[in-house]
Biopython code that builds the backbone (N, CA, C, O; Angstrom):
import numpy as np
from Bio.PDB.StructureBuilder import StructureBuilder

atoms = [
    (1, "UNK", "N", (135.699, 168.883, 144.662)),
    (1, "UNK", "CA", (134.014, 169.103, 144.472)),
    (1, "UNK", "C", (133.357, 168.397, 143.320)),
    (1, "UNK", "O", (133.827, 168.391, 142.183)),
    (2, "UNK", "N", (132.256, 167.809, 143.676)),
    (2, "UNK", "CA", (131.756, 167.021, 142.616)),
    (2, "UNK", "C", (130.076, 167.155, 142.704)),
    (2, "UNK", "O", (129.348, 166.849, 143.648)),
    (3, "UNK", "N", (129.707, 167.735, 141.356)),
    (3, "UNK", "CA", (128.200, 168.035, 141.212)),
    (3, "UNK", "C", (127.738, 166.816, 140.675)),
    (3, "UNK", "O", (128.258, 166.235, 139.723)),
    (4, "UNK", "N", (126.437, 166.327, 141.510)),
    (4, "UNK", "CA", (125.710, 165.098, 140.798)),
    (4, "UNK", "C", (124.227, 165.513, 140.641)),
    (4, "UNK", "O", (123.489, 165.939, 141.530)),
    (5, "UNK", "N", (123.899, 165.277, 139.168)),
    (5, "UNK", "CA", (122.407, 165.541, 139.167)),
    (5, "UNK", "C", (122.092, 164.274, 138.228)),
    (5, "UNK", "O", (122.918, 163.697, 137.521)),
    (6, "UNK", "N", (120.609, 163.929, 138.375)),
    (6, "UNK", "CA", (120.122, 162.734, 137.999)),
    (6, "UNK", "C", (118.656, 163.204, 137.202)),
    (6, "UNK", "O", (118.047, 164.234, 137.495)),
    (7, "UNK", "N", (118.359, 162.532, 136.467)),
    (7, "UNK", "CA", (117.252, 163.210, 135.593)),
    (7, "UNK", "C", (116.404, 161.675, 135.108)),
    (7, "UNK", "O", (117.134, 160.842, 134.571)),
    (8, "UNK", "N", (115.179, 161.368, 135.253)),
    (8, "UNK", "CA", (114.350, 160.173, 134.726)),
    (8, "UNK", "C", (114.142, 160.705, 133.452)),
    (8, "UNK", "O", (113.700, 161.831, 133.220)),
    (9, "UNK", "N", (114.536, 159.705, 132.478)),
    (9, "UNK", "CA", (114.088, 160.094, 131.007)),
    (9, "UNK", "C", (112.958, 158.966, 130.532)),
    (9, "UNK", "O", (112.534, 158.032, 131.211)),
    (10, "UNK", "N", (112.662, 159.254, 129.432)),
    (10, "UNK", "CA", (111.493, 158.085, 128.951)),
    (10, "UNK", "C", (112.255, 157.023, 128.805)),
    (10, "UNK", "O", (111.676, 156.003, 129.181)),
    (11, "UNK", "N", (113.409, 156.837, 128.377)),
    (11, "UNK", "CA", (114.296, 155.849, 128.196)),
    (11, "UNK", "C", (115.021, 155.181, 129.178)),
    (11, "UNK", "O", (115.581, 154.118, 128.910)),
    (12, "UNK", "N", (115.090, 155.821, 130.596)),
    (12, "UNK", "CA", (115.834, 155.415, 131.687)),
    (12, "UNK", "C", (116.203, 156.474, 132.887)),
    (12, "UNK", "O", (115.397, 157.265, 133.375)),
    (13, "UNK", "N", (117.351, 156.356, 133.202)),
    (13, "UNK", "CA", (118.012, 157.348, 134.257)),
    (13, "UNK", "C", (119.355, 158.018, 133.578)),
    (13, "UNK", "O", (120.172, 157.474, 132.835)),
    (14, "UNK", "N", (119.328, 159.156, 133.989)),
    (14, "UNK", "CA", (120.581, 159.905, 133.432)),
    (14, "UNK", "C", (121.408, 160.078, 134.787)),
    (14, "UNK", "O", (120.755, 160.433, 135.768)),
    (15, "UNK", "N", (122.659, 159.882, 134.926)),
    (15, "UNK", "CA", (123.350, 160.665, 136.082)),
    (15, "UNK", "C", (124.277, 161.395, 135.483)),
    (15, "UNK", "O", (125.089, 160.932, 134.682)),
    (16, "UNK", "N", (124.203, 162.759, 135.886)),
    (16, "UNK", "CA", (125.373, 163.670, 134.945)),
    (16, "UNK", "C", (126.247, 164.315, 136.451)),
    (16, "UNK", "O", (125.713, 164.895, 137.397)),
    (17, "UNK", "N", (127.738, 163.983, 136.274)),
    (17, "UNK", "CA", (128.556, 164.136, 136.934)),
    (17, "UNK", "C", (129.655, 165.403, 136.268)),
    (17, "UNK", "O", (130.041, 165.426, 135.099)),
    (18, "UNK", "N", (129.981, 166.297, 137.225)),
    (18, "UNK", "CA", (130.866, 167.276, 136.869)),
    (18, "UNK", "C", (131.589, 167.921, 138.296)),
    (18, "UNK", "O", (131.092, 168.339, 139.342)),
    (19, "UNK", "N", (133.111, 167.783, 137.782)),
    (19, "UNK", "CA", (134.229, 168.024, 138.943)),
    (19, "UNK", "C", (134.863, 166.961, 138.898)),
    (19, "UNK", "O", (134.968, 166.204, 137.932)),
    (20, "UNK", "N", (135.506, 166.809, 140.379)),
    (20, "UNK", "CA", (136.378, 165.830, 140.463)),
    (20, "UNK", "C", (135.825, 164.303, 141.499)),
    (20, "UNK", "O", (135.526, 164.274, 142.693)),
    (21, "UNK", "N", (135.849, 163.384, 140.672)),
    (21, "UNK", "CA", (135.110, 162.009, 141.397)),
    (21, "UNK", "C", (136.137, 161.768, 142.304)),
    (21, "UNK", "O", (137.101, 161.283, 141.712)),
    (22, "UNK", "N", (136.340, 161.915, 143.562)),
    (22, "UNK", "CA", (137.345, 161.614, 144.435)),
    (22, "UNK", "C", (137.016, 161.736, 145.542)),
    (22, "UNK", "O", (136.152, 162.572, 145.807)),
    (23, "UNK", "N", (137.660, 160.856, 146.672)),
    (23, "UNK", "CA", (137.603, 160.865, 148.215)),
    (23, "UNK", "C", (135.883, 160.974, 148.660)),
    (23, "UNK", "O", (135.238, 159.992, 148.291)),
    (24, "UNK", "N", (135.285, 161.783, 149.217)),
    (24, "UNK", "CA", (134.187, 161.448, 149.912)),
    (24, "UNK", "C", (132.806, 161.707, 148.749)),
    (24, "UNK", "O", (131.626, 161.375, 148.856)),
    (25, "UNK", "N", (133.363, 162.266, 147.902)),
    (25, "UNK", "CA", (132.675, 162.406, 146.396)),
    (25, "UNK", "C", (132.135, 160.910, 146.236)),
    (25, "UNK", "O", (130.911, 160.799, 146.308)),
    (26, "UNK", "N", (132.877, 159.742, 146.027)),
    (26, "UNK", "CA", (132.991, 158.528, 145.509)),
    (26, "UNK", "C", (131.753, 158.083, 146.353)),
    (26, "UNK", "O", (130.815, 157.536, 145.773)),
    (27, "UNK", "N", (131.714, 158.300, 147.717)),
    (27, "UNK", "CA", (130.474, 157.721, 148.865)),
    (27, "UNK", "C", (129.244, 158.379, 148.355)),
    (27, "UNK", "O", (128.205, 157.742, 148.183)),
    (28, "UNK", "N", (129.367, 159.782, 148.086)),
    (28, "UNK", "CA", (128.196, 160.328, 147.629)),
    (28, "UNK", "C", (127.473, 159.831, 146.396)),
    (28, "UNK", "O", (126.251, 159.697, 146.326)),
    (29, "UNK", "N", (128.304, 159.580, 145.466)),
    (29, "UNK", "CA", (127.994, 159.088, 143.906)),
    (29, "UNK", "C", (127.037, 157.578, 144.257)),
    (29, "UNK", "O", (125.896, 157.343, 143.859)),
    (30, "UNK", "N", (127.837, 156.772, 145.040)),
    (30, "UNK", "CA", (127.413, 155.643, 145.398)),
    (30, "UNK", "C", (126.197, 155.409, 146.031)),
    (30, "UNK", "O", (125.445, 154.447, 145.874)),
    (31, "UNK", "N", (126.037, 156.626, 146.953)),
    (31, "UNK", "CA", (124.528, 156.975, 147.471)),
    (31, "UNK", "C", (123.457, 157.026, 146.733)),
    (31, "UNK", "O", (122.413, 156.447, 147.032)),
    (32, "UNK", "N", (123.671, 157.927, 145.402)),
    (32, "UNK", "CA", (122.766, 158.415, 144.570)),
    (32, "UNK", "C", (122.406, 157.078, 143.595)),
    (32, "UNK", "O", (121.287, 156.992, 143.088)),
    (33, "UNK", "N", (123.320, 156.159, 143.395)),
    (33, "UNK", "CA", (123.357, 155.172, 142.740)),
    (33, "UNK", "C", (122.089, 154.453, 143.646)),
    (33, "UNK", "O", (120.985, 154.279, 143.131)),
    (34, "UNK", "N", (122.379, 154.071, 145.018)),
    (34, "UNK", "CA", (121.591, 153.329, 145.359)),
    (34, "UNK", "C", (120.168, 153.755, 145.477)),
    (34, "UNK", "O", (119.205, 152.988, 145.494)),
    (35, "UNK", "N", (120.125, 155.293, 145.572)),
    (35, "UNK", "CA", (118.820, 156.124, 145.788)),
    (35, "UNK", "C", (118.193, 155.763, 144.622)),
    (35, "UNK", "O", (117.103, 155.207, 144.751)),
    (36, "UNK", "N", (118.729, 155.993, 143.224)),
    (36, "UNK", "CA", (117.812, 156.148, 142.338)),
    (36, "UNK", "C", (117.899, 154.866, 141.019)),
    (36, "UNK", "O", (117.027, 154.706, 140.166)),
    (37, "UNK", "N", (119.041, 154.145, 141.130)),
    (37, "UNK", "CA", (118.972, 153.032, 140.174)),
    (37, "UNK", "C", (117.787, 152.246, 140.468)),
    (37, "UNK", "O", (117.140, 152.047, 139.440)),
    (38, "UNK", "N", (117.358, 151.814, 141.337)),
    (38, "UNK", "CA", (116.463, 150.834, 141.391)),
    (38, "UNK", "C", (114.943, 151.371, 140.990)),
    (38, "UNK", "O", (113.912, 150.713, 141.128)),
    (39, "UNK", "N", (115.044, 152.702, 140.467)),
    (39, "UNK", "CA", (113.825, 153.060, 140.028)),
    (39, "UNK", "C", (113.985, 152.822, 138.375)),
    (39, "UNK", "O", (113.094, 153.085, 137.567)),
    (40, "UNK", "N", (115.082, 152.361, 138.093)),
    (40, "UNK", "CA", (115.351, 152.330, 136.720)),
    (40, "UNK", "C", (115.463, 150.912, 135.835)),
    (40, "UNK", "O", (115.700, 150.723, 134.642)),
    (41, "UNK", "N", (115.199, 150.036, 136.900)),
    (41, "UNK", "CA", (115.367, 148.586, 136.587)),
    (41, "UNK", "C", (114.606, 148.198, 135.401)),
    (41, "UNK", "O", (113.383, 148.330, 135.357)),
    (42, "UNK", "N", (115.221, 147.777, 134.548)),
    (42, "UNK", "CA", (115.014, 147.177, 133.167)),
    (42, "UNK", "C", (115.056, 148.379, 132.125)),
    (42, "UNK", "O", (114.593, 148.182, 131.002)),
    (43, "UNK", "N", (115.564, 149.545, 132.435)),
    (43, "UNK", "CA", (115.781, 150.467, 131.774)),
    (43, "UNK", "C", (117.252, 150.834, 131.675)),
    (43, "UNK", "O", (118.105, 150.438, 132.470)),
    (44, "UNK", "N", (117.463, 151.572, 130.697)),
    (44, "UNK", "CA", (118.919, 152.335, 130.657)),
    (44, "UNK", "C", (119.350, 153.147, 131.637)),
    (44, "UNK", "O", (118.568, 153.951, 132.144)),
    (45, "UNK", "N", (120.467, 153.067, 131.984)),
    (45, "UNK", "CA", (121.245, 153.978, 133.066)),
    (45, "UNK", "C", (122.280, 154.539, 132.315)),
    (45, "UNK", "O", (123.056, 153.768, 131.749)),
    (46, "UNK", "N", (122.448, 155.910, 132.197)),
    (46, "UNK", "CA", (123.545, 156.429, 131.446)),
    (46, "UNK", "C", (124.111, 157.488, 132.814)),
    (46, "UNK", "O", (123.483, 158.162, 133.631)),
    (47, "UNK", "N", (125.582, 157.252, 132.598)),
    (47, "UNK", "CA", (126.467, 158.393, 133.777)),
    (47, "UNK", "C", (127.185, 158.990, 132.633)),
    (47, "UNK", "O", (128.030, 158.445, 131.922)),
    (48, "UNK", "N", (126.747, 160.127, 132.566)),
    (48, "UNK", "CA", (127.522, 161.210, 131.966)),
    (48, "UNK", "C", (128.843, 161.853, 132.706)),
    (48, "UNK", "O", (128.774, 162.621, 133.665)),
    (49, "UNK", "N", (130.048, 161.406, 132.093)),
    (49, "UNK", "CA", (131.177, 162.045, 132.626)),
    (49, "UNK", "C", (131.965, 162.795, 131.948)),
    (49, "UNK", "O", (133.190, 162.717, 132.033)),
    (50, "UNK", "N", (131.288, 163.677, 131.131)),
    (50, "UNK", "CA", (131.757, 164.687, 130.401)),
    (50, "UNK", "C", (132.286, 165.774, 130.819)),
    (50, "UNK", "O", (133.075, 166.464, 130.173)),
    (51, "UNK", "N", (131.865, 166.000, 131.973)),
    (51, "UNK", "CA", (132.376, 167.139, 133.078)),
    (51, "UNK", "C", (133.382, 166.810, 134.205)),
    (51, "UNK", "O", (133.912, 167.587, 134.999)),
    (52, "UNK", "N", (133.517, 165.482, 134.085)),
    (52, "UNK", "CA", (134.745, 165.257, 135.203)),
    (52, "UNK", "C", (135.854, 165.571, 134.891)),
    (52, "UNK", "O", (136.179, 165.567, 133.704)),
    (53, "UNK", "N", (136.724, 165.925, 135.879)),
    (53, "UNK", "CA", (138.212, 166.617, 135.715)),
    (53, "UNK", "C", (139.206, 165.459, 136.243)),
    (53, "UNK", "O", (140.410, 165.429, 135.990)),
    (54, "UNK", "N", (138.573, 164.601, 136.944)),
    (54, "UNK", "CA", (139.530, 163.703, 137.774)),
    (54, "UNK", "C", (138.695, 162.910, 138.239)),
    (54, "UNK", "O", (137.580, 163.273, 138.614)),
    (55, "UNK", "N", (139.241, 161.353, 138.294)),
    (55, "UNK", "CA", (138.869, 160.433, 138.945)),
    (55, "UNK", "C", (139.748, 159.440, 139.547)),
    (55, "UNK", "O", (140.534, 158.776, 138.872)),
    (56, "UNK", "N", (139.598, 159.306, 141.091)),
    (56, "UNK", "CA", (140.587, 158.621, 141.476)),
    (56, "UNK", "C", (140.744, 157.236, 141.715)),
    (56, "UNK", "O", (139.907, 156.617, 141.060)),
    (57, "UNK", "N", (141.481, 156.488, 142.393)),
    (57, "UNK", "CA", (141.320, 154.939, 142.104)),
    (57, "UNK", "C", (140.046, 154.317, 142.704)),
    (57, "UNK", "O", (139.526, 153.326, 142.191)),
    (58, "UNK", "N", (139.428, 155.077, 144.085)),
    (58, "UNK", "CA", (137.994, 154.522, 144.362)),
    (58, "UNK", "C", (137.044, 155.037, 143.364)),
    (58, "UNK", "O", (136.095, 154.323, 143.038)),
    (59, "UNK", "N", (137.169, 155.963, 142.953)),
    (59, "UNK", "CA", (135.910, 156.200, 142.007)),
    (59, "UNK", "C", (135.972, 155.585, 140.655)),
    (59, "UNK", "O", (134.940, 155.631, 139.985)),
    (60, "UNK", "N", (137.366, 154.835, 139.994)),
    (60, "UNK", "CA", (137.375, 154.008, 139.019)),
    (60, "UNK", "C", (136.859, 152.764, 139.699)),
    (60, "UNK", "O", (136.218, 152.089, 138.894)),
    (61, "UNK", "N", (136.914, 152.233, 140.888)),
    (61, "UNK", "CA", (136.646, 150.760, 141.192)),
    (61, "UNK", "C", (134.662, 151.081, 141.198)),
    (61, "UNK", "O", (133.858, 150.208, 140.871)),
    (62, "UNK", "N", (134.324, 152.298, 141.580)),
    (62, "UNK", "CA", (132.995, 152.577, 141.919)),
    (62, "UNK", "C", (132.237, 152.306, 140.468)),
    (62, "UNK", "O", (131.333, 151.478, 140.349)),
    (63, "UNK", "N", (132.640, 152.964, 139.594)),
    (63, "UNK", "CA", (132.284, 153.074, 138.087)),
    (63, "UNK", "C", (132.597, 151.749, 137.287)),
    (63, "UNK", "O", (131.777, 151.374, 136.449)),
    (64, "UNK", "N", (133.741, 151.033, 137.508)),
    (64, "UNK", "CA", (133.488, 149.369, 137.200)),
    (64, "UNK", "C", (132.284, 148.747, 137.581)),
    (64, "UNK", "O", (131.515, 148.166, 136.815)),
    (65, "UNK", "N", (132.097, 148.954, 139.288)),
    (65, "UNK", "CA", (130.987, 148.237, 139.781)),
    (65, "UNK", "C", (129.642, 148.521, 138.986)),
    (65, "UNK", "O", (128.873, 147.616, 138.663)),
    (66, "UNK", "N", (129.398, 150.074, 138.656)),
    (66, "UNK", "CA", (128.374, 150.661, 138.422)),
    (66, "UNK", "C", (128.001, 149.811, 136.717)),
    (66, "UNK", "O", (126.898, 149.440, 136.315)),
    (67, "UNK", "N", (129.206, 149.718, 136.078)),
    (67, "UNK", "CA", (129.307, 149.373, 134.771)),
    (67, "UNK", "C", (128.902, 147.694, 134.757)),
    (67, "UNK", "O", (128.262, 147.159, 133.851)),
    (68, "UNK", "N", (129.368, 147.079, 135.836)),
    (68, "UNK", "CA", (129.016, 145.470, 135.750)),
    (68, "UNK", "C", (127.264, 145.612, 136.638)),
    (68, "UNK", "O", (126.728, 144.589, 137.064)),
    (69, "UNK", "N", (126.702, 146.765, 136.762)),
    (69, "UNK", "CA", (125.723, 146.575, 137.231)),
    (69, "UNK", "C", (124.648, 147.196, 136.210)),
    (69, "UNK", "O", (123.456, 147.320, 136.490)),
    (70, "UNK", "N", (125.195, 147.546, 135.065)),
    (70, "UNK", "CA", (124.351, 147.770, 134.001)),
    (70, "UNK", "C", (124.596, 149.432, 133.380)),
    (70, "UNK", "O", (124.395, 149.804, 132.224)),
    (71, "UNK", "N", (124.945, 150.016, 134.201)),
    (71, "UNK", "CA", (125.124, 151.156, 133.447)),
    (71, "UNK", "C", (126.075, 151.630, 132.297)),
    (71, "UNK", "O", (127.102, 150.955, 132.226)),
    (72, "UNK", "N", (125.965, 152.629, 131.391)),
    (72, "UNK", "CA", (126.695, 152.929, 130.492)),
    (72, "UNK", "C", (127.196, 154.314, 130.800)),
    (72, "UNK", "O", (126.826, 154.976, 131.770)),
    (73, "UNK", "N", (128.082, 154.701, 129.880)),
    (73, "UNK", "CA", (128.778, 156.038, 130.514)),
    (73, "UNK", "C", (128.956, 156.849, 128.947)),
    (73, "UNK", "O", (129.094, 156.296, 127.856)),
    (74, "UNK", "N", (128.907, 158.168, 129.206)),
    (74, "UNK", "CA", (128.938, 159.217, 128.142)),
    (74, "UNK", "C", (130.064, 159.893, 128.560)),
    (74, "UNK", "O", (130.198, 160.354, 129.693)),
    (75, "UNK", "N", (131.043, 159.977, 127.489)),
    (75, "UNK", "CA", (132.296, 160.910, 127.647)),
    (75, "UNK", "C", (132.615, 161.770, 126.646)),
    (75, "UNK", "O", (132.181, 161.543, 125.516)),
    (76, "UNK", "N", (133.324, 162.757, 126.869)),
    (76, "UNK", "CA", (133.805, 163.343, 125.854)),
    (76, "UNK", "C", (135.201, 163.856, 126.331)),
    (76, "UNK", "O", (135.483, 164.156, 127.491)),
    (77, "UNK", "N", (136.081, 163.912, 125.174)),
    (77, "UNK", "CA", (137.515, 164.497, 125.537)),
    (77, "UNK", "C", (138.080, 163.194, 125.966)),
    (77, "UNK", "O", (137.509, 162.256, 126.523)),
    (78, "UNK", "N", (139.469, 163.337, 125.552)),
    (78, "UNK", "CA", (140.514, 162.442, 125.702)),
    (78, "UNK", "C", (140.430, 161.783, 127.156)),
    (78, "UNK", "O", (140.062, 160.633, 127.396)),
    (79, "UNK", "N", (140.829, 162.708, 128.035)),
    (79, "UNK", "CA", (140.874, 162.156, 129.282)),
    (79, "UNK", "C", (139.449, 161.049, 129.737)),
    (79, "UNK", "O", (139.576, 159.972, 130.319)),
    (80, "UNK", "N", (138.440, 161.527, 129.389)),
    (80, "UNK", "CA", (137.070, 160.937, 130.110)),
    (80, "UNK", "C", (136.845, 159.421, 129.134)),
    (80, "UNK", "O", (136.511, 158.285, 129.472)),
    (81, "UNK", "N", (137.123, 159.891, 128.096)),
    (81, "UNK", "CA", (137.111, 158.505, 127.177)),
    (81, "UNK", "C", (138.151, 157.261, 127.667)),
    (81, "UNK", "O", (137.899, 156.062, 127.794)),
    (82, "UNK", "N", (139.428, 158.003, 127.898)),
    (82, "UNK", "CA", (140.307, 156.782, 128.272)),
    (82, "UNK", "C", (139.909, 156.483, 129.643)),
    (82, "UNK", "O", (140.125, 155.301, 129.913)),
    (83, "UNK", "N", (139.431, 157.116, 130.545)),
    (83, "UNK", "CA", (138.648, 156.787, 132.099)),
    (83, "UNK", "C", (137.484, 155.721, 131.735)),
    (83, "UNK", "O", (137.354, 154.769, 132.504)),
    (84, "UNK", "N", (136.644, 155.821, 130.628)),
    (84, "UNK", "CA", (135.742, 154.858, 130.526)),
    (84, "UNK", "C", (136.166, 153.678, 129.961)),
    (84, "UNK", "O", (135.504, 152.663, 130.178)),
    (85, "UNK", "N", (137.390, 153.620, 129.110)),
    (85, "UNK", "CA", (138.067, 152.282, 128.599)),
    (85, "UNK", "C", (138.763, 151.566, 129.779)),
    (85, "UNK", "O", (138.468, 150.396, 130.025)),
    (86, "UNK", "N", (139.423, 152.047, 130.312)),
    (86, "UNK", "CA", (139.910, 152.049, 131.595)),
    (86, "UNK", "C", (138.935, 151.116, 132.721)),
    (86, "UNK", "O", (139.248, 149.976, 133.065)),
    (87, "UNK", "N", (137.894, 151.730, 133.135)),
    (87, "UNK", "CA", (136.656, 151.181, 133.919)),
    (87, "UNK", "C", (136.249, 149.910, 133.164)),
    (87, "UNK", "O", (136.354, 148.801, 133.688)),
    (88, "UNK", "N", (135.843, 150.070, 132.082)),
    (88, "UNK", "CA", (135.181, 148.834, 131.410)),
    (88, "UNK", "C", (136.253, 147.769, 131.306)),
    (88, "UNK", "O", (135.787, 146.659, 131.567)),
    (89, "UNK", "N", (137.298, 147.760, 131.063)),
    (89, "UNK", "CA", (138.361, 146.629, 131.015)),
    (89, "UNK", "C", (138.489, 146.322, 132.341)),
    (89, "UNK", "O", (138.337, 145.106, 132.451)),
    (90, "UNK", "N", (138.718, 146.889, 133.517)),
    (90, "UNK", "CA", (138.673, 146.662, 134.746)),
    (90, "UNK", "C", (137.494, 145.749, 135.013)),
    (90, "UNK", "O", (137.607, 144.710, 135.664)),
    (91, "UNK", "N", (136.160, 146.251, 134.393)),
    (91, "UNK", "CA", (134.965, 145.554, 134.837)),
    (91, "UNK", "C", (134.913, 144.306, 134.530)),
    (91, "UNK", "O", (134.311, 143.508, 135.248)),
    (92, "UNK", "N", (135.578, 143.923, 133.344)),
    (92, "UNK", "CA", (135.284, 142.700, 132.714)),
    (92, "UNK", "C", (136.455, 141.658, 133.049)),
    (92, "UNK", "O", (136.391, 140.504, 132.624)),
    (93, "UNK", "N", (137.490, 142.097, 133.802)),
    (93, "UNK", "CA", (138.608, 141.326, 134.151)),
    (93, "UNK", "C", (138.256, 140.914, 135.775)),
    (93, "UNK", "O", (139.128, 140.284, 136.373)),
    (94, "UNK", "N", (137.189, 141.206, 136.386)),
    (94, "UNK", "CA", (136.974, 141.219, 137.698)),
    (94, "UNK", "C", (136.022, 140.108, 137.827)),
    (94, "UNK", "O", (135.575, 139.803, 138.933)),
]
sb = StructureBuilder()
sb.init_structure("model")
sb.init_model(0)
sb.init_chain("A")
sb.init_seg("    ")
for serial, (resi, resn, name, xyz) in enumerate(atoms, 1):
    if name == "N":
        sb.init_residue(resn, " ", resi, " ")
    sb.init_atom(name, np.array(xyz, "f"), 0.0, 1.0, " ", f" {name:<3s}", serial, name[0])
structure = sb.get_structure()
């Protein structure tokens, strides 16, 4: 299960995730991205992964694509920081 919340801020858009980014939840995050990101054109988009407990391969691919589209990530804890580094490296090699 994944909880996705988004909030317009004065700086841009914040998307907060909590739970497992896997399976059908990857598609749901992509849907939220397409719905919300166009409203933040020219502003910062932060994806907060601080409360994510697992990311599958498809979730990592989506995060890498989001990074290439201009998203930045917030992470806490060893696992999520490691995932962010892996995603950023994958995004740069594509």
